[in-house]
N, C-alpha and C positions, 0 to 999 in steps of 0.2 A: 504494500500500500504506500502511496506517496506520503512524504513527511511534510508537515506544515513548514512554510518558509521560515517562520520564527524559530523553529527548532533544528533546522538543517545546519550541518557543518559547512561553513563557508570557507574552510581552508585558512590560509594565511593572508587574508585580506586585511591590511592594516586599518585600525580605527580611523586614521586620518583620511584614508581613501573612501571609507564608508561615509564619513562626514562630508567629504568633497562632493559625493554624488547624491546627497540628500536633496539637493536642489532639483535633481532629475526625478525625484520620487514623490512629488507633492501633487501630482495631477489628480483630478477627479476621475471617477470611473469612465466618464465619457467626456474627456477634456475638450474634444473638438466642438462642444456646445459653447465654449467660451468664445464670445464674438471676436476676440483678438486672434483666435486661431483660424478663423474663416474669412478674415478681412481680404477684400480685393483691392486694397489701396496700392497704388503704384510704389515701387521700390526706387527710391532716389539714389542715384549713383554715389559711390563712396569716394570718388576722385576728389582729392583735396579736402576731405571732410575732417574738421577739427574734432568732432565728437560723434561717436557711433552709438546708435540705438539698434535694437534687433527686432525683426519681424518674421513671422512664420509663413513659409511658402506652402500652402495647402497641397499643391500638386506634387511637389517633390518631398513633402513632409520633412523639411529641413528649416532650421533657423538661420537667417542670413542678415548681415549687417546692412544698415541703411543710414542715410544722412539726415533723416527727418528728426527734428528736435522733439516732436511729440510722438516718436515711435512707441509702440505698445510695450516694449520691454527694454530695461536698462542694461541687461546682461544676457549672454547666451544661455547660461544655466537657468535663468528664470524663464526664458522662452522654451527651452527643452522640457523643463518640468511641467509647465502649464499645458503645452500643446502636444506633448509626447512626440518629439521628433525621432528620427531614426537613431539618434545618439543613445537613446535608452536601450537599444537592442544590444549594445556592447558594454553598457555600464553594469557594475555589480548590482545584484538585486537587493532591494531594500531589506534591512534587518529590522523586524518589528515584532512586538509582543502581541499576540492575539488575545484580546480581553473578551471577545465575544465569539460568535459562531464563525467557522471557517467555511469556505465555499470553493468551487473549482476555479482555477485560474490557468492561464496559458502564458508561457514565457518562451522567449527565443534563446536558443543555445548557439552561440557563435561557433562552437567547436563542431557541432553536427549540422549547423546551418538549417535547423528545423525548429518548429514550434512544438513544445511539449506541454502535457497537462500536469498540473500540480494542484495542491490545495493551499489556500492562504486566506488572509482576512482583509486584504486591500487590493484594489485594482490600480495602484499607482506604479509609476516607473515601468519596469519590465515585468509587470503582472497584468495581463490583458483579460477582459471579461469573456472574450470569445476567441476561438482559434482563427476565425476569419480576420479579426482586427489585428491579431499578432502577425499573421501572414501578410496582410496588406501593408503593415508598417515596416516589417523587417525583412521580407522576402521578395520585394519587388525589384531588387537590384538586378540589372541586366549584366550579361558578360562584358567584361572590361575590354575595350578596344586597345590596341597598342598606343602607349603614351610615352613621351620623352622620359628618359631615365631619371631626370631630376625630380619628376613628380613623385617618385617613390622614395626619395631621400628625406631623412629627418632634417628639420631646419638647423639642428646642431647648436653648439655653443656659440653665442654671439658676444664678442668681446668689445668693450668700449674702446673707441679710437681716440677721441678727444672729448673733453668736458663739454657737456651740453649738447652732444650730437645724438639726437633721438629722432628717428623717422618711423612713421607708421608704414608697415609692410604686411604682406599676406603670404602665408605658405599653404600648400595643399596637403590636406589630411586624407590619405588613401582610404582609411577605414570608414570615415564619415562622408566621404565624397564632397567635402566642403573646403573652402579656403578660409583660413583662420587668421585674424589680425594679430600682429605682435610688434614689439618695439625693436627696431634694428638700430644698433649703436655704431654701425659703420665698419666693423671688422669681423672677420671670421664667418662661421655659418656655412651653409651649403648653397648650391644654385637654386634650391627650392625657395625662392624669394622673389616676390612680385610687387611692383609698385602699386598696382591697382587690383581690387577684388575682381573686377570684370575680366582682366587679362589673365589672372590666375585660373578662374573657372573655365574660360575659353581654352586655355592651354592644357589643362589637366583633368577637368571633371568628366565623369562618365555621364552620358545622356541617354 
C-alpha cells in the first residue's frame, strides 16, 4: 500500500532545500482558478528592464519575466507556487503532517518520467488531484531538437571584475526549458549567457 507523503522517507534532502521549495508548494488544489494564472495580458519585453516582475504563461505552463511594474508576481517562486508551473515537477515534494483525512494524489517522478499514484493530505506542489492534471503539467514536453552546446552548460562561477560592475543577464535552464535572470559581474562563467531573455529563449528553448 502507498505510504502517506508525510511519513515517507525523503532520503537526504536537506532542510534548507525543503524550505527553499516551500514557495512551490502553496498552490490550491486547482490553482489555475487564480485569475493571475489565466491572464492574457501581453508580456512586455525585458530588454533594458530595470526591475523584473513575473507572469504565468498558461500555454507553456511556465513563469516568465516581464517588465511590467504591476506584474502579478514579484518573484519566480511565488509564480511557480501559485500557478503550479512545470518547475514543481522536479522540485522535492512537500513534507507535511496530515492532521486530517488522506486522499489519492498523483505526483510526477522525474526518474521514471511518469505520473504515479500516492496518498496525501494536500494537492499542493507536486501533488496533483488527478493523473490527467499531472500528465498535462509534467509530461507535455516534446523531444528536444539539436541545440548549441552552450545551452547545456551551467552558467558557472561568475567572478567580479571590477567594483560596481553588475549586469542583468539570462542563462538557459535545460530542465525547466526557461531562461533565468542572474547578475553577471563581468568575468568568468560559461557561454550560456545572454543579454536578453528573448534571445536566450530563441537560441535554446524547446518549442
